[in-house]
C-alpha positions as CSV (number, residue, x, y, z in Angstrom):
1,M,-5.2,45.6,103.9
2,T,-3.2,46.9,101.0
3,K,-2.7,43.4,99.5
4,T,-6.4,42.6,99.9
5,L,-7.4,45.8,98.0
6,A,-4.8,45.2,95.3
7,T,-6.0,41.7,94.7
8,F,-9.7,42.8,94.7
9,L,-9.0,45.6,92.2
10,C,-7.1,43.3,89.9
11,V,-10.0,40.9,89.7
12,F,-12.6,43.7,89.3
13,L,-10.8,45.8,86.8
14,F,-9.4,42.9,84.8
15,A,-12.9,41.6,84.5
16,Q,-14.0,45.0,83.2
17,A,-10.9,45.7,81.0
18,V,-11.6,47.2,77.6
19,R,-10.9,44.8,74.6
20,A,-11.4,47.1,72.0
21,Q,-9.7,51.4,61.7
22,D,-7.6,52.5,64.5
23,A,-5.6,49.3,64.1
24,N,-5.5,49.1,60.2
25,Y,-2.7,51.0,58.3
26,W,-4.4,51.2,54.8
27,S,-7.8,52.5,55.8
28,S,-7.3,55.9,54.2
29,S,-7.8,56.1,50.5
30,Y,-4.4,57.9,50.3
31,N,-2.3,54.7,50.8
32,P,0.2,52.9,48.4
33,A,-2.7,50.8,47.0
34,G,-5.1,53.7,46.5
35,F,-4.7,53.5,42.8
36,L,-7.8,55.7,42.1
37,T,-6.6,58.5,44.4
38,P,-4.2,60.8,42.5
39,G,-0.6,60.2,43.5
40,A,-1.4,57.2,45.8
41,V,1.2,54.9,44.2
42,I,4.8,53.8,44.7
43,A,5.6,53.1,41.0
44,F,5.1,55.6,38.2
45,N,1.6,55.6,36.9
46,R,2.0,58.5,34.4
47,D,-0.1,60.9,36.5
48,S,1.2,64.5,36.2
49,G,1.0,67.4,38.5
50,V,0.2,65.4,41.6
51,M,1.7,64.8,45.0
52,F,3.1,61.3,45.1
53,L,3.4,58.9,48.1
54,N,6.8,58.0,46.6
55,P,8.7,61.3,46.6
56,A,11.1,60.0,43.9
57,L,8.1,60.1,41.4
58,L,8.0,63.9,41.7
59,A,11.0,63.9,39.4
60,Y,8.8,62.8,36.5
61,N,6.5,65.8,36.9
62,T,7.0,68.3,34.0
63,K,4.4,70.8,35.1
64,N,5.4,74.0,36.7
65,T,2.7,73.9,39.4
66,A,-0.5,71.9,40.0
67,S,-3.1,71.7,42.7
68,I,-5.4,69.0,44.0
69,N,-8.5,69.3,45.9
70,A,-10.0,65.9,46.9
71,S,-13.1,65.3,49.0
72,I,-14.9,62.1,50.0
73,Y,-18.6,61.9,50.8
74,Q,-18.7,58.8,53.0
75,Y,-21.2,56.6,54.9
76,G,-19.9,54.0,57.3
77,S,-21.3,51.5,59.8
78,I,-19.9,49.2,62.5
79,N,-22.0,46.5,64.0
80,I,-20.9,44.3,66.9
81,K,-23.5,41.5,67.0
82,N,-24.7,40.7,70.5
83,G,-21.9,43.1,71.7
84,A,-23.4,43.6,75.2
85,G,-25.4,40.3,75.3
86,S,-28.0,38.4,73.3
87,G,-30.0,40.8,71.1
88,L,-28.0,43.7,72.4
89,D,-26.0,44.8,69.3
90,L,-23.6,47.7,69.4
91,K,-24.1,49.7,66.3
92,S,-22.4,52.8,65.1
93,T,-23.1,54.7,61.9
94,S,-21.6,57.9,60.5
95,A,-22.1,60.1,57.4
96,S,-19.5,62.8,56.7
97,I,-17.9,65.0,54.1
98,I,-14.1,64.6,54.3
99,P,-11.6,67.1,52.8
100,Q,-9.0,64.5,51.9
101,M,-6.1,66.4,50.4
102,I,-5.0,69.8,49.1
103,S,-1.6,69.8,47.4
104,A,0.7,71.4,44.9
105,T,3.9,70.8,43.1
106,L,6.6,73.1,41.7
107,S,9.0,72.1,39.0
108,L,12.4,73.9,39.1
109,K,14.1,73.9,35.7
110,G,17.8,74.0,35.1
111,K,20.8,71.8,34.6
112,H,19.6,69.5,37.4
113,P,15.8,69.7,37.4
114,F,14.2,69.3,40.8
115,T,10.5,69.1,41.8
116,I,9.1,70.1,45.1
117,G,5.7,69.1,46.4
118,Y,3.7,69.9,49.5
119,A,0.3,68.8,50.8
120,L,-2.2,68.8,53.6
121,T,-4.1,65.6,54.2
122,N,-6.9,64.7,56.6
123,N,-7.7,61.2,57.7
124,P,-10.6,60.5,60.1
125,V,-9.2,57.2,61.4
126,M,-12.1,56.1,63.6
127,S,-15.6,57.3,64.5
128,F,-17.3,54.8,66.9
129,R,-20.3,55.7,69.1
130,A,-22.5,53.0,70.6
131,N,-24.6,52.4,73.6
132,Q,-26.9,49.6,74.9
133,Q,-29.1,48.7,77.8
134,R,-30.7,45.6,79.4
135,D,-33.7,46.1,81.6
136,A,-35.0,42.8,82.9
137,T,-36.2,40.7,85.8
138,I,-33.7,37.8,86.2
139,N,-32.0,35.8,89.0
140,V,-28.8,37.8,89.6
141,L,-28.1,37.8,93.3
142,D,-27.7,34.8,95.6
143,D,-31.0,33.4,97.0
144,S,-29.6,33.3,100.5
145,Y,-30.2,37.0,100.9
146,S,-32.3,37.9,97.8
147,P,-34.6,34.9,96.9
148,G,-36.0,34.7,93.4
149,N,-35.6,37.1,90.5
150,E,-34.2,40.6,90.9
151,Y,-34.8,43.7,88.8
152,F,-31.6,44.2,86.8
153,L,-30.5,47.3,84.9
154,G,-27.3,47.2,82.8
155,Q,-26.0,50.1,80.7
156,Y,-23.1,50.3,78.3
157,K,-21.5,53.2,76.4
158,N,-18.4,53.4,74.3
159,V,-17.1,56.3,72.2
160,N,-13.8,56.3,70.2
161,T,-13.0,59.0,67.7
162,I,-9.6,59.5,66.1
163,N,-8.5,62.1,63.6
164,E,-5.1,62.7,61.9
165,T,-4.0,65.8,60.0
166,A,-0.7,65.8,58.2
167,G,1.5,68.3,56.4
168,I,3.9,66.8,53.9
169,I,6.8,68.4,52.0
170,S,8.7,66.3,49.4
171,G,11.4,66.7,46.8
172,G,12.5,64.4,43.9
173,F,15.1,64.6,41.1
174,K,16.4,62.3,38.4
175,A,19.7,60.6,39.2
176,S,20.0,59.2,35.7
177,D,17.9,58.5,32.7
178,H,16.1,55.6,34.4
179,F,16.5,56.3,38.1
180,A,15.0,59.0,40.4
181,I,15.5,59.7,44.1
182,G,13.3,61.5,46.5
183,I,12.8,62.3,50.2
184,S,9.9,63.7,52.2
185,A,9.0,64.8,55.7
186,E,5.6,64.4,57.2
187,G,4.4,66.3,60.3
188,Q,1.4,64.7,61.9
189,I,-1.2,65.8,64.5
190,R,-3.2,63.0,65.9
191,K,-6.2,63.5,68.2
192,Q,-8.1,60.8,70.1
193,D,-11.1,61.0,72.4
194,Y,-12.1,57.8,74.2
195,D,-15.0,57.3,76.6
196,Y,-16.1,54.0,78.2
197,D,-19.0,53.6,80.7
198,V,-20.6,50.5,82.2
199,S,-23.0,50.3,85.0
200,S,-24.8,47.2,86.5
201,R,-27.5,47.3,89.2
202,A,-29.6,44.6,90.8
203,L,-32.3,45.4,93.4
204,Y,-32.5,43.1,96.4
205,N,-35.7,41.0,96.3
206,T,-36.6,41.2,100.0
207,N,-40.0,42.9,100.0
208,S,-39.1,44.4,103.4
209,A,-38.7,48.1,102.4
210,L,-40.5,50.6,100.3
211,L,-37.1,51.5,98.7
212,P,-35.1,48.3,98.5
213,Q,-31.3,48.1,98.7
214,F,-29.5,47.4,95.5
215,S,-26.0,46.2,94.4
216,N,-24.2,48.6,92.2
217,V,-21.1,48.2,90.0
218,Q,-20.0,51.1,87.8
219,E,-16.9,51.8,85.7
220,S,-16.1,55.0,83.8
221,Y,-12.9,55.9,81.9
222,T,-12.4,58.9,79.7
223,A,-9.1,59.7,77.9
224,G,-8.3,62.4,75.4
225,Y,-5.0,63.6,73.9
226,Y,-3.2,65.2,71.0
227,H,0.2,64.1,69.7
228,V,2.5,65.9,67.3
229,G,5.1,63.8,65.5
230,I,7.3,63.7,62.4
231,R,8.4,60.9,60.1
232,F,10.7,60.8,57.1
233,K,10.5,58.8,53.9
234,G,13.1,58.0,51.3
235,G,12.1,56.7,47.8
236,I,13.7,55.5,44.6
237,A,12.0,54.9,41.3
238,Y,13.1,53.0,38.1
239,D,11.4,53.8,34.8
240,N,12.2,51.9,31.6
241,E,9.6,52.2,28.9
242,K,6.8,49.8,29.9
243,H,8.3,48.8,33.3
244,H,8.2,50.9,36.4
245,L,9.5,50.1,39.9
246,G,9.3,52.0,43.1
247,L,10.6,51.5,46.7
248,T,10.1,53.6,49.8
249,L,11.4,53.3,53.3
250,S,9.5,55.2,56.1
251,S,11.0,56.0,59.5
252,P,9.2,55.5,62.8
253,L,7.2,58.4,64.0
254,L,9.4,60.7,66.1
255,H,7.8,62.5,69.1
256,I,7.7,66.3,69.1
257,A,4.9,67.3,71.5
258,G,1.7,66.1,73.1
259,S,-0.6,66.4,76.0
260,G,-3.4,64.3,77.4
261,N,-6.1,64.1,80.1
262,L,-8.0,61.3,81.8
263,L,-10.9,61.0,84.1
264,S,-11.8,57.7,85.9
265,D,-14.5,56.7,88.4
266,N,-15.2,53.2,89.7
267,E,-17.7,52.2,92.3
268,I,-18.9,49.0,94.0
269,S,-21.6,49.2,96.6
270,N,-23.6,46.6,98.5
271,L,-22.2,43.7,96.6
272,I,-22.0,40.4,98.6
273,M,-19.3,38.2,97.0
274,P,-19.7,34.4,97.1
275,H,-18.5,32.9,100.4
276,E,-17.9,36.3,101.9
277,A,-19.8,37.5,105.0
278,D,-19.5,41.3,104.4
279,T,-20.7,43.4,101.6
280,V,-18.1,45.0,99.3
281,N,-18.0,48.8,99.0
282,L,-15.2,50.4,97.0
283,L,-14.7,53.9,95.4
284,T,-11.8,54.8,93.1
285,N,-11.6,58.1,91.4
286,S,-8.9,60.1,89.6
287,R,-8.7,63.2,87.3
288,Q,-5.4,63.9,85.7
289,R,-4.3,66.7,83.3
290,N,-1.3,67.6,81.2
291,L,-0.1,64.0,81.0
292,K,2.8,62.9,78.8
293,V,1.8,61.4,75.5
294,N,3.7,59.2,73.1
295,Y,2.1,57.7,70.0
296,K,4.1,55.3,67.8
297,M,4.2,54.4,64.1
298,P,6.6,51.6,63.0
299,V,9.2,51.4,60.3
300,S,7.6,50.4,57.0
301,V,8.9,49.4,53.6
302,A,6.7,49.5,50.4
303,L,7.5,48.1,47.0
304,G,5.4,48.7,43.8
305,Y,5.5,47.6,40.2
306,A,3.6,49.0,37.2
307,F,3.4,47.6,33.7
308,D,2.1,49.5,30.7
309,Y,0.0,47.7,28.2
310,K,-2.0,48.9,25.2
311,G,-4.6,51.2,26.6
312,G,-3.7,51.1,30.2
313,Q,-1.6,50.0,33.1
314,L,-1.4,47.1,35.6
315,Y,-0.1,48.0,39.1
316,I,0.8,45.8,42.1
317,V,2.1,46.9,45.5
318,T,3.0,45.6,49.0
319,E,4.0,47.3,52.2
320,Y,5.4,45.8,55.4
321,F,4.9,47.4,58.8
322,A,7.2,46.3,61.7
323,K,6.0,45.2,65.1
324,V,5.3,47.7,67.9
325,G,5.7,46.3,71.4
326,E,3.4,47.3,74.2
327,Y,3.8,50.9,75.3
328,D,1.7,53.6,77.0
329,I,0.1,56.3,75.0
330,L,-1.0,58.0,78.2
331,T,1.0,57.3,81.4
332,P,-0.9,58.4,84.6
333,K,0.8,60.1,87.5
334,N,1.0,58.7,91.0
335,Q,-2.1,60.4,92.5
336,S,-4.8,59.5,94.9
337,F,-7.0,56.7,93.4
338,I,-8.7,54.6,96.1
339,K,-10.9,56.8,98.3
340,G,-11.7,56.5,102.0
341,V,-8.6,54.3,102.8
342,D,-5.3,55.7,103.9
343,I,-2.9,53.4,102.0
344,G,-0.8,55.9,100.0
345,D,-1.5,57.9,96.9
346,D,0.3,55.8,94.4
347,L,-1.2,52.4,94.9
348,L,-2.0,50.9,91.5
349,T,-2.8,54.2,89.8
350,P,-0.4,54.1,86.9
351,E,-1.1,50.4,86.2
352,F,-4.9,50.6,86.1
353,L,-5.3,53.9,84.4
354,K,-2.8,53.8,81.6
355,F,-4.0,54.0,78.0
356,K,-1.9,51.6,75.9
357,D,-1.2,50.2,72.5
358,A,0.6,47.3,70.9
359,R,0.8,46.0,67.3
360,K,2.0,42.9,65.5
361,A,3.9,43.1,62.2
362,V,1.6,43.4,59.1
363,T,2.0,43.1,55.4
364,N,-0.6,44.5,53.1
365,F,-1.1,43.8,49.3
366,G,-2.8,45.7,46.5
367,I,-3.5,45.4,42.8
368,G,-4.9,48.0,40.4
369,A,-5.6,48.4,36.7
370,S,-6.4,51.4,34.4
371,Y,-7.8,51.3,30.9
372,L,-8.4,54.0,28.3
373,L,-12.1,54.0,27.7
374,K,-12.0,57.1,25.5
375,P,-9.2,59.4,24.4
376,D,-10.0,61.7,27.3
377,L,-11.5,59.1,29.8
378,M,-9.4,56.7,31.8
379,G,-11.1,54.0,33.9
380,Y,-9.6,52.7,37.2
381,L,-10.2,49.6,39.3
382,S,-8.2,48.5,42.4
383,L,-8.4,46.0,45.3
384,H,-6.3,45.9,48.5
385,T,-6.1,44.3,51.9
386,D,-6.0,46.1,55.2
387,F,-4.9,43.6,57.7
388,N,-5.5,44.3,61.4
389,S,-2.5,44.8,63.7
390,I,-4.1,43.8,67.0
391,S,-2.8,40.7,68.7
392,P,-3.6,39.9,72.4
393,S,-0.3,38.0,72.7
394,L,1.6,41.3,72.4
395,Y,0.2,42.5,75.8
396,N,1.6,41.5,79.1
397,I,0.0,38.6,81.0
398,N,-1.2,41.1,83.6
399,D,-3.8,42.7,81.3
400,D,-4.2,46.0,83.2
401,G,-5.0,49.4,81.8
402,Y,-7.2,50.3,78.8
403,R,-6.5,49.4,75.2
404,S,-6.8,52.3,72.7
405,N,-8.3,50.2,69.8
406,T,-11.8,49.4,68.8
407,A,-11.5,47.4,65.6
408,N,-9.9,44.0,65.5
409,Y,-10.8,42.7,62.1
410,N,-9.3,42.6,58.6
411,I,-10.7,45.1,56.1
412,Y,-10.8,44.7,52.3
413,H,-11.1,47.7,50.0
414,C,-12.3,48.2,46.4
415,Q,-11.9,51.4,44.4
416,I,-13.6,52.0,41.0
417,G,-13.8,55.2,39.0
418,A,-12.6,57.3,36.1
419,N,-10.5,60.3,35.2
420,F,-11.7,62.9,32.7
421,K,-8.8,64.7,31.2
422,K,-8.5,68.1,29.6
423,R,-5.5,70.3,28.8
424,K,-5.8,72.4,31.9
425,F,-7.4,70.1,34.4
426,N,-8.3,66.5,35.4
427,L,-11.5,65.6,37.1
428,R,-11.5,62.2,38.9
429,T,-14.3,60.5,40.6
430,G,-15.2,57.1,41.9
431,L,-16.6,54.8,44.6
432,L,-14.6,53.6,47.6
433,L,-16.0,50.4,49.1
434,S,-14.7,48.7,52.3
435,Y,-15.8,45.6,54.2
436,G,-14.4,43.8,57.2
437,T,-15.6,41.1,59.6
438,T,-14.6,38.7,62.3
439,N,-16.2,36.0,64.5
440,K,-13.6,36.5,67.2
441,Y,-14.6,39.9,68.7
442,L,-14.3,39.7,72.4
443,Q,-17.1,41.3,74.4
444,T,-16.4,43.7,77.2
445,V,-19.5,42.9,79.1
446,N,-22.3,40.3,78.7
447,F,-25.6,41.2,80.3
448,D,-26.9,37.7,79.7
449,N,-25.5,36.2,82.9
450,P,-24.7,38.9,85.5
451,S,-23.9,37.6,89.0
452,E,-21.8,38.5,92.1
453,A,-19.0,36.3,90.9
454,N,-18.5,38.4,87.7
455,Y,-19.3,41.8,89.4
456,L,-22.7,42.0,87.6
457,S,-21.0,42.3,84.2
458,G,-21.5,38.7,83.0
459,N,-19.0,36.4,81.4
460,P,-17.7,38.0,78.1
461,G,-17.3,35.7,75.1
462,Y,-16.5,36.0,71.4
463,T,-19.1,37.4,69.0
464,K,-19.2,38.7,65.4
465,A,-18.3,42.2,64.4
466,S,-18.4,43.8,60.9
467,Q,-17.7,47.1,59.2
468,F,-19.0,48.5,55.9
469,S,-18.3,51.9,54.3
470,V,-19.0,53.5,51.0
471,G,-17.6,56.8,49.8
472,L,-17.8,59.0,46.7
473,M,-14.5,60.6,45.9
474,L,-14.3,63.9,43.9
475,S,-10.9,65.1,42.9
476,Y,-10.0,68.2,40.8
477,I,-6.5,68.6,39.5
478,H,-5.7,72.0,37.9
479,N,-2.5,72.6,36.0
480,L,-1.5,76.2,36.2
């Protein structure tokens, strides 16, 4: 009995398994290629009074204190073409005002000058909300017991929201006339809420009852957690007239605290499988709280180079992120899962309900340029990649559990804007444009061809997915 149930659950839940800028490292404008964003560089770009990604660059800050307040007014859209079947697109749009960063620097004078910087940053990593339905009369069930077409109702819902807030403290000083050294510590709070629901129903076509029987397959999985971690970064910078180099090494994210919850409910009723005499009826359910959480970020190395030319600067940068093997963000407890059958509390629970992640190694590239349009007006333009880190080959062959990601496409970013400079302040504004697409987005369900053999969820295939976003950045830098 146990073996039969285990085999059945494997087939059912693997068929329903979730294949879902939750998997892109440079989606935030505050990344090493965010040339328009104040301080988002690895090599010295002659900005003053800003909080740099490379802590060594703080050594070049000659201002006593400065503060930054950056906000982004952003519109974004994600469209998974035919995501739940032909004509059943999965669309998600969002409009938001994002307080991006508040920071300050303090320059300590003396025999060995030293500059300290601190910042609070906010990064809304992912906001995906989509639902779809197919309501049709088609041939779903076998004609041996339900001849002709049946009334079919399929519904799909997926929500995935991720937000990260970080506090950063950095210090940098000059080791010599041309070299500077710095170190920073970043404490991060990451919150994710994930909700996945699919239901498929087909009414028996028997004409023998006022209220006919129907086959029903439902799957529901909700996970939510927060994770607190810290990572460290060391940086060096070289500055020699027109040439500027920068290098940073970031540690993995170290776990400090975290807690998560999950809720799962799966039901199969009155489903007659091919070549089987009896109907299948199954109920699995679990609610678990205060689960252990572990979220990982890999080691990364970034290298940047800036060259001064008459009237502006050219900047190039690259960053390498190491591979992250499969691991569980949420690990369920051994609690009752299959209802109505006395086969032990721990059968399959951790395997089927875990919330997991895995990432391949990624290298991103960026290029930027600035040009002095007027004595007090500097123009900026930058382009950078944002390659996706999802790779199905990283997961175990037994594809159990739920993947935490939604996006699986590369994204390309463009920033264009200007900085208006006065003695006491800088006002910087610009457009942030992003676009990503893939023709290899794997559906979770496909309501085109539901049948008993695929548990009324159809046979998923590959389709097209795309993402577009536009944002207006406003940044005010005040030198006190």
